N, C-alpha and C positions, 0 to 999 in steps of 0.2 A: 495253246502253243505254243510253245516254250519247247526251245529247243528250233525249230524250224524259222530256215532262214523266206524271209519278206518273200523272195524272186526263189525261191526252185524249185521247182517241179511241185516236186514233194507237198509242195503248198497252195498250189491252183489246184492239184488232185483234193483236196478236202475242201477248197473252197463248194458250193451250189450257185452254177451260175443260175440268171433269167433261162425260161427255153424261151424261144421264139412264137412271140402267140398273132393271129390272126386277126385282122381285124376284127371280121366281127364280133371276136368272139370279146377283146374286148371292146365294146361300143355293148356289147348285149346283138343276141341276136334280132335283125327288126325288123316286122312282117313287112311285106311289101305294096303296099292299101293306093288304089288309085284318085284319085285324082277326079270329087262331085262336083260341079256345077250347086250352089245354094238352088234348096227348093221355092218356088219365084212363087205368092200364089196369089198373088195380085198385077196391077196394072197402077204405075202412075201418070198420068198426060193434068191435061194436059204439059210439055217438057217443051219448050220455055213455056213455064205461067205470065204469067201479072198478077191481080187481081183477087185466082180459087184453082187448085187441084184439086182432082178426087183422087181416088186412092176404093179400086175398085178389084172387090177377091169374093172367094172362096176357100171358106174353111170347115170342117166335118163340126158336127156339136154340138161335140166338149172341149174343141180350142175352144181359145180365145187369148186376145193376146194384143198388143200395144203400136200403136204407132207413135213415135218422134218427132215436132224438127227439129234440128236443130240448127247454128249459123256453124260456121267454118270457122269458130274458135271453140268449140265443143261449149258454144252453150243454150240450151234447152229454152227452143225456147215455145209448144208448147204440146201437148200429146194429148189422144185418141183414144176412145178402146177400140179394138178389134170383139164385135159377136156376134155368132152363129146369127141372132138373128137381124144382123143389115146387111149387104152386101155391097153399101160405095160409104165410104165417106167423104164430108169434100170438106175441104182447111180454106179456111179463108186470111191469101195472104199479099191484100190491100197495104200494111201496115208494112210489108219489108217490106229492104231491098235492096233492087237491085245486086246479083253475083249468086253466090251456091250456095245449095243449103243441103245438109246431107239429112235425108227419113228412113225414120229405120224402124225397121219394124219388130218385134220379137212376140211365138208365139208357146204355152206354156207348153208345148210338145218341143219344149231345145229348136225351134226350127224361126233361125237371125237375119235377118239379112241388113243390110244401106240401103239403100240407094245413093245418085245427085240430080239434085232437082235444081231448075238455074229458073233466076227469076227477070227478068228483064222485060221493065214496060216500057 
């Protein structure tokens, strides 16, 4: 750019200015997806519970899974296998203190969800 003054019209004509870009192009065209409720395969009851609670479920033969109970600090308290041959898990919570617990259900087909459980003795 020798011999060209920085603020002349000639200088600006040589520059390539960025072109405006749409928001979709900047962030990639995103598909609109519908929110889907998690697939619930069973029922946790009674809730609130006192000394025990149950998870009654129905799954297909080729699917297995796991039920894990956590306290509110994220500490795993117990876990149980979810298998086709059984349709009911009995969880003894007599040694749990009153409070809120998280029950995580994970299946081999990728289904996973959590439920809150209240222990109130």
